C-alpha positions as CSV (number, residue, x, y, z in Angstrom):
1,X,183.2,222.5,-1.3
2,X,185.8,224.9,-0.1
3,X,184.8,227.7,1.8
4,X,188.3,229.6,2.1
5,X,190.3,230.5,-1.2
6,X,193.7,229.9,0.2
7,X,196.7,230.9,-2.4
8,X,199.7,229.9,-1.4
9,X,202.5,232.1,-3.9
10,X,205.8,230.3,-5.3
11,X,208.3,232.4,-3.8
12,X,206.9,230.2,-0.5
13,X,210.0,228.6,1.3
14,X,208.4,227.6,4.5
15,X,211.2,229.0,6.4
16,X,213.8,227.1,5.1
17,X,215.6,229.6,4.4
18,X,215.9,230.5,8.3
19,X,218.3,227.0,8.5
20,X,220.9,229.1,6.3
21,X,220.2,232.3,7.9
22,X,220.6,231.4,11.6
23,X,224.6,230.2,11.4
24,X,225.2,233.1,9.8
25,X,223.6,235.6,13.2
26,X,224.8,233.3,15.1
27,X,228.3,233.6,14.0
28,X,228.1,237.3,13.8
29,X,226.8,238.2,17.1
30,X,230.2,235.6,18.7
31,X,232.7,237.4,16.6
32,X,231.1,241.3,17.9
33,X,231.2,239.9,21.4
34,X,234.3,238.4,21.4
35,X,235.7,241.5,19.9
36,X,234.0,243.8,22.6
37,X,236.0,241.2,25.0
38,X,239.0,241.6,23.4
39,X,239.0,245.3,23.0
40,X,237.4,245.6,26.7
41,X,241.4,243.8,27.9
42,X,243.7,245.8,25.5
43,X,241.8,248.6,27.4
44,X,242.7,247.3,31.0
45,X,238.6,247.2,31.6
46,X,239.6,244.2,33.3
47,X,236.7,242.5,35.5
48,X,234.2,243.7,32.3
49,X,236.1,241.4,29.8
50,X,235.7,238.4,32.3
51,X,232.9,239.0,33.3
52,X,232.1,238.9,29.5
53,X,233.8,235.0,28.9
54,X,230.9,232.9,29.7
55,X,228.9,235.1,27.1
56,X,230.5,233.5,23.8
57,X,229.9,230.0,25.3
58,X,226.2,230.0,26.3
59,X,225.7,231.4,22.6
60,X,227.5,228.8,20.9
61,X,225.7,226.4,23.5
62,X,222.5,227.9,22.7
63,X,223.4,227.4,18.9
64,X,224.6,223.5,19.3
65,X,220.5,223.3,21.3
66,X,218.8,225.3,18.4
67,X,220.7,222.9,15.1
68,X,219.9,220.0,17.8
69,X,216.2,220.1,18.0
70,X,215.0,221.8,15.1
71,X,217.1,221.2,12.0
72,X,215.8,218.4,10.0
73,X,217.3,215.4,9.7
């Protein structure tokens, strides 16, 4: 006997679309970080530009970690 009625609509993907969206979001954030660093160097704010250089590297390492551990095989 089923006590609780559970309705699962047809448009539920179960999170499969996340694997399409996540790389695009990471690419957008990475490109904005690189553009910000380039802008800081063109405006002669060298210290701020050098401080932000590890940020895209850390983001890329986070992307690799997520894809390695959470994407289906």
